[in-house]
PDB file with SEQRES, HELIX, SHEET and CRYST1 records, atoms N, CA, C and O in Angstrom:
SEQRES   1 A   81  UNK UNK UNK UNK UNK UNK UNK UNK UNK UNK UNK UNK UNK          
SEQRES   2 A   81  UNK UNK UNK UNK UNK UNK UNK UNK UNK UNK UNK UNK UNK          
SEQRES   3 A   81  UNK UNK UNK UNK UNK UNK UNK UNK UNK UNK UNK UNK UNK          
SEQRES   4 A   81  UNK UNK UNK UNK UNK UNK UNK UNK UNK UNK UNK UNK UNK          
SEQRES   5 A   81  UNK UNK UNK UNK UNK UNK UNK UNK UNK UNK UNK UNK UNK          
SEQRES   6 A   81  UNK UNK UNK UNK UNK UNK UNK UNK UNK UNK UNK UNK UNK          
SEQRES   7 A   81  UNK UNK UNK                                                  
HELIX    1 AA1 UNK A   13  UNK A   25  1                                  13    
HELIX    2 AA2 UNK A   30  UNK A   44  1                                  15    
CRYST1    1.000    1.000    1.000  90.00  90.00  90.00 P 1           1          
ATOM      1  N   UNK A   1    -137.735-170.695  78.920  1.00  0.00           N  
ATOM      2  CA  UNK A   1    -138.101-169.982  80.130  1.00  0.00           C  
ATOM      3  C   UNK A   1    -136.953-169.051  80.512  1.00  0.00           C  
ATOM      4  O   UNK A   1    -135.785-169.430  80.430  1.00  0.00           O  
ATOM      5  N   UNK A   2    -137.290-167.842  80.927  1.00  0.00           N  
ATOM      6  CA  UNK A   2    -136.291-166.876  81.355  1.00  0.00           C  
ATOM      7  C   UNK A   2    -135.630-167.343  82.647  1.00  0.00           C  
ATOM      8  O   UNK A   2    -136.228-168.041  83.466  1.00  0.00           O  
ATOM      9  N   UNK A   3    -134.379-166.933  82.797  1.00  0.00           N  
ATOM     10  CA  UNK A   3    -133.663-167.293  84.030  1.00  0.00           C  
ATOM     11  C   UNK A   3    -134.312-166.595  85.212  1.00  0.00           C  
ATOM     12  O   UNK A   3    -134.693-165.428  85.123  1.00  0.00           O  
ATOM     13  N   UNK A   4    -134.434-167.305  86.304  1.00  0.00           N  
ATOM     14  CA  UNK A   4    -135.063-166.760  87.501  1.00  0.00           C  
ATOM     15  C   UNK A   4    -134.099-165.799  88.187  1.00  0.00           C  
ATOM     16  O   UNK A   4    -132.892-166.038  88.216  1.00  0.00           O  
ATOM     17  N   UNK A   5    -134.630-164.718  88.736  1.00  0.00           N  
ATOM     18  CA  UNK A   5    -133.836-163.707  89.425  1.00  0.00           C  
ATOM     19  C   UNK A   5    -133.412-164.223  90.797  1.00  0.00           C  
ATOM     20  O   UNK A   5    -134.168-164.898  91.495  1.00  0.00           O  
ATOM     21  N   UNK A   6    -132.191-163.885  91.153  1.00  0.00           N  
ATOM     22  CA  UNK A   6    -131.682-164.217  92.476  1.00  0.00           C  
ATOM     23  C   UNK A   6    -131.532-162.915  93.251  1.00  0.00           C  
ATOM     24  O   UNK A   6    -130.935-161.956  92.763  1.00  0.00           O  
ATOM     25  N   UNK A   7    -132.085-162.891  94.476  1.00  0.00           N  
ATOM     26  CA  UNK A   7    -131.988-161.689  95.294  1.00  0.00           C  
ATOM     27  C   UNK A   7    -131.565-162.073  96.709  1.00  0.00           C  
ATOM     28  O   UNK A   7    -131.755-163.204  97.155  1.00  0.00           O  
ATOM     29  N   UNK A   8    -130.994-161.107  97.387  1.00  0.00           N  
ATOM     30  CA  UNK A   8    -130.697-161.248  98.800  1.00  0.00           C  
ATOM     31  C   UNK A   8    -131.856-160.616  99.557  1.00  0.00           C  
ATOM     32  O   UNK A   8    -132.218-159.468  99.301  1.00  0.00           O  
ATOM     33  N   UNK A   9    -132.429-161.352 100.474  1.00  0.00           N  
ATOM     34  CA  UNK A   9    -133.566-160.853 101.241  1.00  0.00           C  
ATOM     35  C   UNK A   9    -133.211-160.909 102.715  1.00  0.00           C  
ATOM     36  O   UNK A   9    -132.871-161.968 103.243  1.00  0.00           O  
ATOM     37  N   UNK A  10    -133.291-159.780 103.365  1.00  0.00           N  
ATOM     38  CA  UNK A  10    -133.024-159.730 104.788  1.00  0.00           C  
ATOM     39  C   UNK A  10    -134.356-159.749 105.525  1.00  0.00           C  
ATOM     40  O   UNK A  10    -135.232-158.924 105.266  1.00  0.00           O  
ATOM     41  N   UNK A  11    -134.499-160.689 106.437  1.00  0.00           N  
ATOM     42  CA  UNK A  11    -135.737-160.829 107.212  1.00  0.00           C  
ATOM     43  C   UNK A  11    -135.415-160.868 108.692  1.00  0.00           C  
ATOM     44  O   UNK A  11    -134.342-161.315 109.097  1.00  0.00           O  
ATOM     45  N   UNK A  12    -136.343-160.400 109.485  1.00  0.00           N  
ATOM     46  CA  UNK A  12    -136.266-160.584 110.921  1.00  0.00           C  
ATOM     47  C   UNK A  12    -136.275-162.099 111.174  1.00  0.00           C  
ATOM     48  O   UNK A  12    -137.057-162.809 110.542  1.00  0.00           O  
ATOM     49  N   UNK A  13    -135.448-162.602 112.061  1.00  0.00           N  
ATOM     50  CA  UNK A  13    -135.406-164.053 112.303  1.00  0.00           C  
ATOM     51  C   UNK A  13    -136.754-164.649 112.687  1.00  0.00           C  
ATOM     52  O   UNK A  13    -137.059-165.774 112.292  1.00  0.00           O  
ATOM     53  N   UNK A  14    -137.561-163.926 113.443  1.00  0.00           N  
ATOM     54  CA  UNK A  14    -138.871-164.453 113.834  1.00  0.00           C  
ATOM     55  C   UNK A  14    -139.796-164.568 112.618  1.00  0.00           C  
ATOM     56  O   UNK A  14    -140.568-165.521 112.507  1.00  0.00           O  
ATOM     57  N   UNK A  15    -139.714-163.588 111.706  1.00  0.00           N  
ATOM     58  CA  UNK A  15    -140.522-163.645 110.487  1.00  0.00           C  
ATOM     59  C   UNK A  15    -140.065-164.819 109.625  1.00  0.00           C  
ATOM     60  O   UNK A  15    -140.890-165.563 109.096  1.00  0.00           O  
ATOM     61  N   UNK A  16    -138.760-164.982 109.484  1.00  0.00           N  
ATOM     62  CA  UNK A  16    -138.239-166.109 108.703  1.00  0.00           C  
ATOM     63  C   UNK A  16    -138.708-167.438 109.287  1.00  0.00           C  
ATOM     64  O   UNK A  16    -139.145-168.324 108.552  1.00  0.00           O  
ATOM     65  N   UNK A  17    -138.617-167.573 110.591  1.00  0.00           N  
ATOM     66  CA  UNK A  17    -139.040-168.820 111.235  1.00  0.00           C  
ATOM     67  C   UNK A  17    -140.526-169.094 111.000  1.00  0.00           C  
ATOM     68  O   UNK A  17    -140.920-170.235 110.758  1.00  0.00           O  
ATOM     69  N   UNK A  18    -141.349-168.044 111.072  1.00  0.00           N  
ATOM     70  CA  UNK A  18    -142.782-168.219 110.843  1.00  0.00           C  
ATOM     71  C   UNK A  18    -143.065-168.635 109.404  1.00  0.00           C  
ATOM     72  O   UNK A  18    -143.895-169.511 109.164  1.00  0.00           O  
ATOM     73  N   UNK A  19    -142.376-168.007 108.437  1.00  0.00           N  
ATOM     74  CA  UNK A  19    -142.560-168.373 107.028  1.00  0.00           C  
ATOM     75  C   UNK A  19    -142.055-169.791 106.782  1.00  0.00           C  
ATOM     76  O   UNK A  19    -142.681-170.552 106.043  1.00  0.00           O  
ATOM     77  N   UNK A  20    -140.936-170.150 107.391  1.00  0.00           N  
ATOM     78  CA  UNK A  20    -140.387-171.503 107.216  1.00  0.00           C  
ATOM     79  C   UNK A  20    -141.334-172.561 107.784  1.00  0.00           C  
ATOM     80  O   UNK A  20    -141.507-173.621 107.182  1.00  0.00           O  
ATOM     81  N   UNK A  21    -141.946-172.284 108.931  1.00  0.00           N  
ATOM     82  CA  UNK A  21    -142.919-173.233 109.498  1.00  0.00           C  
ATOM     83  C   UNK A  21    -144.141-173.360 108.593  1.00  0.00           C  
ATOM     84  O   UNK A  21    -144.633-174.463 108.357  1.00  0.00           O  
ATOM     85  N   UNK A  22    -144.624-172.233 108.091  1.00  0.00           N  
ATOM     86  CA  UNK A  22    -145.776-172.230 107.188  1.00  0.00           C  
ATOM     87  C   UNK A  22    -145.446-173.005 105.918  1.00  0.00           C  
ATOM     88  O   UNK A  22    -146.264-173.784 105.430  1.00  0.00           O  
ATOM     89  N   UNK A  23    -144.260-172.792 105.390  1.00  0.00           N  
ATOM     90  CA  UNK A  23    -143.832-173.516 104.189  1.00  0.00           C  
ATOM     91  C   UNK A  23    -143.808-175.020 104.452  1.00  0.00           C  
ATOM     92  O   UNK A  23    -144.265-175.809 103.624  1.00  0.00           O  
ATOM     93  N   UNK A  24    -143.281-175.404 105.589  1.00  0.00           N  
ATOM     94  CA  UNK A  24    -143.246-176.826 105.938  1.00  0.00           C  
ATOM     95  C   UNK A  24    -144.633-177.428 106.050  1.00  0.00           C  
ATOM     96  O   UNK A  24    -144.856-178.567 105.640  1.00  0.00           O  
ATOM     97  N   UNK A  25    -145.564-176.668 106.602  1.00  0.00           N  
ATOM     98  CA  UNK A  25    -146.942-177.139 106.717  1.00  0.00           C  
ATOM     99  C   UNK A  25    -147.572-177.377 105.346  1.00  0.00           C  
ATOM    100  O   UNK A  25    -148.415-178.261 105.194  1.00  0.00           O  
ATOM    101  N   UNK A  26    -147.165-176.591 104.350  1.00  0.00           N  
ATOM    102  CA  UNK A  26    -147.732-176.704 103.010  1.00  0.00           C  
ATOM    103  C   UNK A  26    -146.819-177.468 102.054  1.00  0.00           C  
ATOM    104  O   UNK A  26    -147.043-177.471 100.843  1.00  0.00           O  
ATOM    105  N   UNK A  27    -145.792-178.115 102.599  1.00  0.00           N  
ATOM    106  CA  UNK A  27    -144.843-178.920 101.820  1.00  0.00           C  
ATOM    107  C   UNK A  27    -144.165-178.118 100.716  1.00  0.00           C  
ATOM    108  O   UNK A  27    -144.004-178.595  99.593  1.00  0.00           O  
ATOM    109  N   UNK A  28    -143.773-176.896 101.051  1.00  0.00           N  
ATOM    110  CA  UNK A  28    -143.026-176.040 100.137  1.00  0.00           C  
ATOM    111  C   UNK A  28    -141.694-175.691 100.774  1.00  0.00           C  
ATOM    112  O   UNK A  28    -141.525-175.811 101.987  1.00  0.00           O  
ATOM    113  N   UNK A  29    -140.746-175.259  99.948  1.00  0.00           N  
ATOM    114  CA  UNK A  29    -139.515-174.687 100.485  1.00  0.00           C  
ATOM    115  C   UNK A  29    -139.839-173.277 100.989  1.00  0.00           C  
ATOM    116  O   UNK A  29    -140.865-172.701 100.629  1.00  0.00           O  
ATOM    117  N   UNK A  30    -138.968-172.742 101.809  1.00  0.00           N  
ATOM    118  CA  UNK A  30    -139.170-171.377 102.295  1.00  0.00           C  
ATOM    119  C   UNK A  30    -139.164-170.408 101.116  1.00  0.00           C  
ATOM    120  O   UNK A  30    -139.978-169.486 101.072  1.00  0.00           O  
ATOM    121  N   UNK A  31    -138.264-170.605 100.169  1.00  0.00           N  
ATOM    122  CA  UNK A  31    -138.195-169.748  98.995  1.00  0.00           C  
ATOM    123  C   UNK A  31    -139.493-169.805  98.191  1.00  0.00           C  
ATOM    124  O   UNK A  31    -140.009-168.767  97.776  1.00  0.00           O  
ATOM    125  N   UNK A  32    -140.018-170.997  97.969  1.00  0.00           N  
ATOM    126  CA  UNK A  32    -141.269-171.147  97.220  1.00  0.00           C  
ATOM    127  C   UNK A  32    -142.434-170.508  97.973  1.00  0.00           C  
ATOM    128  O   UNK A  32    -143.337-169.946  97.354  1.00  0.00           O  
ATOM    129  N   UNK A  33    -142.419-170.590  99.300  1.00  0.00           N  
ATOM    130  CA  UNK A  33    -143.491-169.974 100.092  1.00  0.00           C  
ATOM    131  C   UNK A  33    -143.443-168.457  99.965  1.00  0.00           C  
ATOM    132  O   UNK A  33    -144.483-167.811  99.840  1.00  0.00           O  
ATOM    133  N   UNK A  34    -142.241-167.883  99.995  1.00  0.00           N  
ATOM    134  CA  UNK A  34    -142.107-166.436  99.847  1.00  0.00           C  
ATOM    135  C   UNK A  34    -142.609-166.010  98.469  1.00  0.00           C  
ATOM    136  O   UNK A  34    -143.319-165.011  98.357  1.00  0.00           O  
ATOM    137  N   UNK A  35    -142.249-166.753  97.416  1.00  0.00           N  
ATOM    138  CA  UNK A  35    -142.730-166.413  96.074  1.00  0.00           C  
ATOM    139  C   UNK A  35    -144.254-166.547  95.993  1.00  0.00           C  
ATOM    140  O   UNK A  35    -144.919-165.701  95.397  1.00  0.00           O  
ATOM    141  N   UNK A  36    -144.803-167.601  96.588  1.00  0.00           N  
ATOM    142  CA  UNK A  36    -146.258-167.794  96.614  1.00  0.00           C  
ATOM    143  C   UNK A  36    -146.942-166.596  97.269  1.00  0.00           C  
ATOM    144  O   UNK A  36    -147.927-166.076  96.745  1.00  0.00           O  
ATOM    145  N   UNK A  37    -146.422-166.160  98.412  1.00  0.00           N  
ATOM    146  CA  UNK A  37    -147.020-165.035  99.131  1.00  0.00           C  
ATOM    147  C   UNK A  37    -146.885-163.724  98.359  1.00  0.00           C  
ATOM    148  O   UNK A  37    -147.805-162.907  98.356  1.00  0.00           O  
ATOM    149  N   UNK A  38    -145.747-163.523  97.710  1.00  0.00           N  
ATOM    150  CA  UNK A  38    -145.574-162.319  96.901  1.00  0.00           C  
ATOM    151  C   UNK A  38    -146.549-162.298  95.727  1.00  0.00           C  
ATOM    152  O   UNK A  38    -147.145-161.261  95.435  1.00  0.00           O  
ATOM    153  N   UNK A  39    -146.715-163.434  95.056  1.00  0.00           N  
ATOM    154  CA  UNK A  39    -147.652-163.503  93.935  1.00  0.00           C  
ATOM    155  C   UNK A  39    -149.084-163.254  94.396  1.00  0.00           C  
ATOM    156  O   UNK A  39    -149.843-162.550  93.729  1.00  0.00           O  
ATOM    157  N   UNK A  40    -149.449-163.830  95.531  1.00  0.00           N  
ATOM    158  CA  UNK A  40    -150.801-163.630  96.048  1.00  0.00           C  
ATOM    159  C   UNK A  40    -151.018-162.155  96.409  1.00  0.00           C  
ATOM    160  O   UNK A  40    -152.081-161.599  96.135  1.00  0.00           O  
ATOM    161  N   UNK A  41    -150.028-161.534  97.014  1.00  0.00           N  
ATOM    162  CA  UNK A  41    -150.139-160.116  97.369  1.00  0.00           C  
ATOM    163  C   UNK A  41    -150.233-159.247  96.120  1.00  0.00           C  
ATOM    164  O   UNK A  41    -151.027-158.306  96.087  1.00  0.00           O  
ATOM    165  N   UNK A  42    -149.439-159.543  95.092  1.00  0.00           N  
ATOM    166  CA  UNK A  42    -149.516-158.779  93.844  1.00  0.00           C  
ATOM    167  C   UNK A  42    -150.892-158.920  93.198  1.00  0.00           C  
ATOM    168  O   UNK A  42    -151.452-157.941  92.706  1.00  0.00           O  
ATOM    169  N   UNK A  43    -151.431-160.130  93.199  1.00  0.00           N  
ATOM    170  CA  UNK A  43    -152.760-160.364  92.634  1.00  0.00           C  
ATOM    171  C   UNK A  43    -153.817-159.594  93.418  1.00  0.00           C  
ATOM    172  O   UNK A  43    -154.665-158.921  92.830  1.00  0.00           O  
ATOM    173  N   UNK A  44    -153.765-159.693  94.741  1.00  0.00           N  
ATOM    174  CA  UNK A  44    -154.747-159.002  95.590  1.00  0.00           C  
ATOM    175  C   UNK A  44    -154.696-157.483  95.396  1.00  0.00           C  
ATOM    176  O   UNK A  44    -155.722-156.807  95.484  1.00  0.00           O  
ATOM    177  N   UNK A  45    -153.502-156.952  95.132  1.00  0.00           N  
ATOM    178  CA  UNK A  45    -153.344-155.511  94.958  1.00  0.00           C  
ATOM    179  C   UNK A  45    -153.589-155.071  93.516  1.00  0.00           C  
ATOM    180  O   UNK A  45    -153.520-153.880  93.212  1.00  0.00           O  
ATOM    181  N   UNK A  46    -153.875-156.024  92.626  1.00  0.00           N  
ATOM    182  CA  UNK A  46    -154.087-155.688  91.229  1.00  0.00           C  
ATOM    183  C   UNK A  46    -152.819-155.298  90.499  1.00  0.00           C  
ATOM    184  O   UNK A  46    -152.867-154.560  89.515  1.00  0.00           O  
ATOM    185  N   UNK A  47    -151.685-155.789  90.974  1.00  0.00           N  
ATOM    186  CA  UNK A  47    -150.395-155.425  90.400  1.00  0.00           C  
ATOM    187  C   UNK A  47    -149.656-156.607  89.765  1.00  0.00           C  
ATOM    188  O   UNK A  47    -148.490-156.475  89.393  1.00  0.00           O  
ATOM    189  N   UNK A  48    -150.313-157.744  89.638  1.00  0.00           N  
ATOM    190  CA  UNK A  48    -149.663-158.911  89.041  1.00  0.00           C  
ATOM    191  C   UNK A  48    -149.472-158.658  87.543  1.00  0.00           C  
ATOM    192  O   UNK A  48    -150.424-158.265  86.869  1.00  0.00           O  
ATOM    193  N   UNK A  49    -148.270-158.872  87.009  1.00  0.00           N  
ATOM    194  CA  UNK A  49    -148.054-158.703  85.570  1.00  0.00           C  
ATOM    195  C   UNK A  49    -148.968-159.634  84.770  1.00  0.00           C  
ATOM    196  O   UNK A  49    -149.405-160.669  85.273  1.00  0.00           O  
ATOM    197  N   UNK A  50    -149.253-159.257  83.523  1.00  0.00           N  
ATOM    198  CA  UNK A  50    -150.169-160.042  82.696  1.00  0.00           C  
ATOM    199  C   UNK A  50    -149.630-161.435  82.371  1.00  0.00           C  
ATOM    200  O   UNK A  50    -150.404-162.390  82.319  1.00  0.00           O  
ATOM    201  N   UNK A  51    -148.347-161.569  82.156  1.00  0.00           N  
ATOM    202  CA  UNK A  51    -147.775-162.860  81.739  1.00  0.00           C  
ATOM    203  C   UNK A  51    -146.650-163.318  82.662  1.00  0.00           C  
ATOM    204  O   UNK A  51    -145.516-163.472  82.208  1.00  0.00           O  
ATOM    205  N   UNK A  52    -146.934-163.539  83.940  1.00  0.00           N  
ATOM    206  CA  UNK A  52    -145.857-164.015  84.817  1.00  0.00           C  
ATOM    207  C   UNK A  52    -145.515-165.456  84.470  1.00  0.00           C  
ATOM    208  O   UNK A  52    -146.378-166.222  84.040  1.00  0.00           O  
ATOM    209  N   UNK A  53    -144.266-165.817  84.657  1.00  0.00           N  
ATOM    210  CA  UNK A  53    -143.878-167.206  84.464  1.00  0.00           C  
ATOM    211  C   UNK A  53    -144.501-168.074  85.538  1.00  0.00           C  
ATOM    212  O   UNK A  53    -144.897-167.586  86.597  1.00  0.00           O  
ATOM    213  N   UNK A  54    -144.583-169.347  85.261  1.00  0.00           N  
ATOM    214  CA  UNK A  54    -145.123-170.295  86.240  1.00  0.00           C  
ATOM    215  C   UNK A  54    -144.084-170.533  87.339  1.00  0.00           C  
ATOM    216  O   UNK A  54    -142.880-170.414  87.110  1.00  0.00           O  
ATOM    217  N   UNK A  55    -144.568-170.867  88.521  1.00  0.00           N  
ATOM    218  CA  UNK A  55    -143.669-171.282  89.595  1.00  0.00           C  
ATOM    219  C   UNK A  55    -143.178-172.672  89.229  1.00  0.00           C  
ATOM    220  O   UNK A  55    -143.989-173.572  89.015  1.00  0.00           O  
ATOM    221  N   UNK A  56    -141.850-172.868  89.152  1.00  0.00           N  
ATOM    222  CA  UNK A  56    -141.359-174.194  88.763  1.00  0.00           C  
ATOM    223  C   UNK A  56    -141.767-175.265  89.759  1.00  0.00           C  
ATOM    224  O   UNK A  56    -141.736-175.042  90.969  1.00  0.00           O  
ATOM    225  N   UNK A  57    -142.144-176.411  89.252  1.00  0.00           N  
ATOM    226  CA  UNK A  57    -142.495-177.531  90.114  1.00  0.00           C  
ATOM    227  C   UNK A  57    -141.211-178.256  90.481  1.00  0.00           C  
ATOM    228  O   UNK A  57    -140.411-178.595  89.609  1.00  0.00           O  
ATOM    229  N   UNK A  58    -141.020-178.486  91.737  1.00  0.00           N  
ATOM    230  CA  UNK A  58    -139.831-179.176  92.232  1.00  0.00           C  
ATOM    231  C   UNK A  58    -140.236-180.527  92.796  1.00  0.00           C  
ATOM    232  O   UNK A  58    -141.422-180.818  92.954  1.00  0.00           O  
ATOM    233  N   UNK A  59    -139.255-181.335  93.093  1.00  0.00           N  
ATOM    234  CA  UNK A  59    -139.540-182.590  93.765  1.00  0.00           C  
ATOM    235  C   UNK A  59    -139.712-183.751  92.810  1.00  0.00           C  
ATOM    236  O   UNK A  59    -139.387-183.663  91.626  1.00  0.00           O  
ATOM    237  N   UNK A  60    -140.220-184.818  93.339  1.00  0.00           N  
ATOM    238  CA  UNK A  60    -140.383-186.056  92.604  1.00  0.00           C  
ATOM    239  C   UNK A  60    -141.494-185.928  91.568  1.00  0.00           C  
ATOM    240  O   UNK A  60    -142.558-185.386  91.868  1.00  0.00           O  
ATOM    241  N   UNK A  61    -141.259-186.424  90.342  1.00  0.00           N  
ATOM    242  CA  UNK A  61    -142.338-186.384  89.349  1.00  0.00           C  
ATOM    243  C   UNK A  61    -143.464-187.329  89.740  1.00  0.00           C  
ATOM    244  O   UNK A  61    -143.236-188.282  90.486  1.00  0.00           O  
ATOM    245  N   UNK A  62    -144.682-187.082  89.248  1.00  0.00           N  
ATOM    246  CA  UNK A  62    -145.804-187.962  89.598  1.00  0.00           C  
ATOM    247  C   UNK A  62    -145.580-189.368  89.069  1.00  0.00           C  
ATOM    248  O   UNK A  62    -144.928-189.567  88.044  1.00  0.00           O  
ATOM    249  N   UNK A  63    -146.137-190.349  89.791  1.00  0.00           N  
ATOM    250  CA  UNK A  63    -146.035-191.740  89.361  1.00  0.00           C  
ATOM    251  C   UNK A  63    -146.859-191.940  88.107  1.00  0.00           C  
ATOM    252  O   UNK A  63    -147.884-191.284  87.923  1.00  0.00           O  
ATOM    253  N   UNK A  64    -146.423-192.837  87.246  1.00  0.00           N  
ATOM    254  CA  UNK A  64    -147.163-193.158  86.025  1.00  0.00           C  
ATOM    255  C   UNK A  64    -147.533-194.631  86.048  1.00  0.00           C  
ATOM    256  O   UNK A  64    -146.706-195.492  86.348  1.00  0.00           O  
ATOM    257  N   UNK A  65    -148.774-194.901  85.729  1.00  0.00           N  
ATOM    258  CA  UNK A  65    -149.247-196.283  85.616  1.00  0.00           C  
ATOM    259  C   UNK A  65    -148.767-196.844  84.274  1.00  0.00           C  
ATOM    260  O   UNK A  65    -148.330-196.077  83.416  1.00  0.00           O  
ATOM    261  N   UNK A  66    -148.837-198.147  84.076  1.00  0.00           N  
ATOM    262  CA  UNK A  66    -148.402-198.732  82.809  1.00  0.00           C  
ATOM    263  C   UNK A  66    -149.081-198.096  81.598  1.00  0.00           C  
ATOM    264  O   UNK A  66    -148.476-198.038  80.527  1.00  0.00           O  
ATOM    265  N   UNK A  67    -150.311-197.620  81.734  1.00  0.00           N  
ATOM    266  CA  UNK A  67    -151.008-196.976  80.625  1.00  0.00           C  
ATOM    267  C   UNK A  67    -150.610-195.529  80.423  1.00  0.00           C  
ATOM    268  O   UNK A  67    -151.135-194.870  79.526  1.00  0.00           O  
ATOM    269  N   UNK A  68    -149.684-195.012  81.243  1.00  0.00           N  
ATOM    270  CA  UNK A  68    -149.214-193.644  81.102  1.00  0.00           C  
ATOM    271  C   UNK A  68    -150.089-192.607  81.778  1.00  0.00           C  
ATOM    272  O   UNK A  68    -149.975-191.420  81.473  1.00  0.00           O  
ATOM    273  N   UNK A  69    -150.958-193.018  82.685  1.00  0.00           N  
ATOM    274  CA  UNK A  69    -151.833-192.077  83.381  1.00  0.00           C  
ATOM    275  C   UNK A  69    -151.101-191.563  84.612  1.00  0.00           C  
ATOM    276  O   UNK A  69    -150.664-192.345  85.456  1.00  0.00           O  
ATOM    277  N   UNK A  70    -150.969-190.222  84.712  1.00  0.00           N  
ATOM    278  CA  UNK A  70    -150.267-189.645  85.859  1.00  0.00           C  
ATOM    279  C   UNK A  70    -151.073-189.775  87.128  1.00  0.00           C  
ATOM    280  O   UNK A  70    -152.304-189.781  87.112  1.00  0.00           O  
ATOM    281  N   UNK A  71    -150.344-189.880  88.242  1.00  0.00           N  
ATOM    282  CA  UNK A  71    -150.987-189.851  89.548  1.00  0.00           C  
ATOM    283  C   UNK A  71    -151.578-191.170  89.990  1.00  0.00           C  
ATOM    284  O   UNK A  71    -152.231-191.228  91.032  1.00  0.00           O  
ATOM    285  N   UNK A  72    -151.369-192.231  89.231  1.00  0.00           N  
ATOM    286  CA  UNK A  72    -151.882-193.527  89.641  1.00  0.00           C  
ATOM    287  C   UNK A  72    -150.720-194.428  89.998  1.00  0.00           C  
ATOM    288  O   UNK A  72    -149.605-194.259  89.504  1.00  0.00           O  
ATOM    289  N   UNK A  73    -150.990-195.357  90.836  1.00  0.00           N  
ATOM    290  CA  UNK A  73    -149.984-196.303  91.295  1.00  0.00           C  
ATOM    291  C   UNK A  73    -150.472-197.692  90.924  1.00  0.00           C  
ATOM    292  O   UNK A  73    -151.585-198.078  91.280  1.00  0.00           O  
ATOM    293  N   UNK A  74    -149.633-198.455  90.200  1.00  0.00           N  
ATOM    294  CA  UNK A  74    -150.080-199.756  89.707  1.00  0.00           C  
ATOM    295  C   UNK A  74    -149.893-200.881  90.715  1.00  0.00           C  
ATOM    296  O   UNK A  74    -150.117-202.048  90.392  1.00  0.00           O  
ATOM    297  N   UNK A  75    -149.487-200.544  91.926  1.00  0.00           N  
ATOM    298  CA  UNK A  75    -149.314-201.607  92.937  1.00  0.00           C  
ATOM    299  C   UNK A  75    -150.602-201.784  93.719  1.00  0.00           C  
ATOM    300  O   UNK A  75    -151.329-200.825  93.977  1.00  0.00           O  
ATOM    301  N   UNK A  76    -150.871-203.030  94.091  1.00  0.00           N  
ATOM    302  CA  UNK A  76    -152.056-203.350  94.883  1.00  0.00           C  
ATOM    303  C   UNK A  76    -151.572-203.802  96.253  1.00  0.00           C  
ATOM    304  O   UNK A  76    -150.995-204.884  96.370  1.00  0.00           O  
ATOM    305  N   UNK A  77    -151.794-202.995  97.301  1.00  0.00           N  
ATOM    306  CA  UNK A  77    -151.265-203.341  98.616  1.00  0.00           C  
ATOM    307  C   UNK A  77    -151.897-204.600  99.200  1.00  0.00           C  
ATOM    308  O   UNK A  77    -151.397-205.123 100.196  1.00  0.00           O  
ATOM    309  N   UNK A  78    -152.976-205.101  98.613  1.00  0.00           N  
ATOM    310  CA  UNK A  78    -153.626-206.301  99.147  1.00  0.00           C  
ATOM    311  C   UNK A  78    -153.009-207.583  98.593  1.00  0.00           C  
ATOM    312  O   UNK A  78    -153.340-208.674  99.060  1.00  0.00           O  
ATOM    313  N   UNK A  79    -152.116-207.471  97.603  1.00  0.00           N  
ATOM    314  CA  UNK A  79    -151.518-208.660  97.007  1.00  0.00           C  
ATOM    315  C   UNK A  79    -150.024-208.671  97.302  1.00  0.00           C  
ATOM    316  O   UNK A  79    -149.373-207.627  97.352  1.00  0.00           O  
ATOM    317  N   UNK A  80    -149.498-209.875  97.496  1.00  0.00           N  
ATOM    318  CA  UNK A  80    -148.067-210.020  97.720  1.00  0.00           C  
ATOM    319  C   UNK A  80    -147.354-209.950  96.385  1.00  0.00           C  
ATOM    320  O   UNK A  80    -147.842-210.424  95.360  1.00  0.00           O  
ATOM    321  N   UNK A  81    -146.176-209.339  96.439  1.00  0.00           N  
ATOM    322  CA  UNK A  81    -145.492-209.279  95.358  1.00  0.00           C  
ATOM    323  C   UNK A  81    -144.710-209.155  94.331  1.00  0.00           C  
ATOM    324  O   UNK A  81    -145.046-209.617  93.240  1.00  0.00           O  
TER     325      UNK A  81                                                      
END                                                                             
């Protein structure tokens, strides 16, 4: 994967606060929310490059059950244990 570009972005404080609140509502970082919005705007305008890289997934990896199935939890809250 190509190295991600780092840029300095100057925003009005009220705009930053609104984006940060929106990001929090969607469980994203402010940076990830800005990238999400830029990608959506590029797509809507028909200007999205043909082969953009994926947005990196951050945070905790999904839980795996003993059988290796992602997204399942092998604990049963009804049993002590």
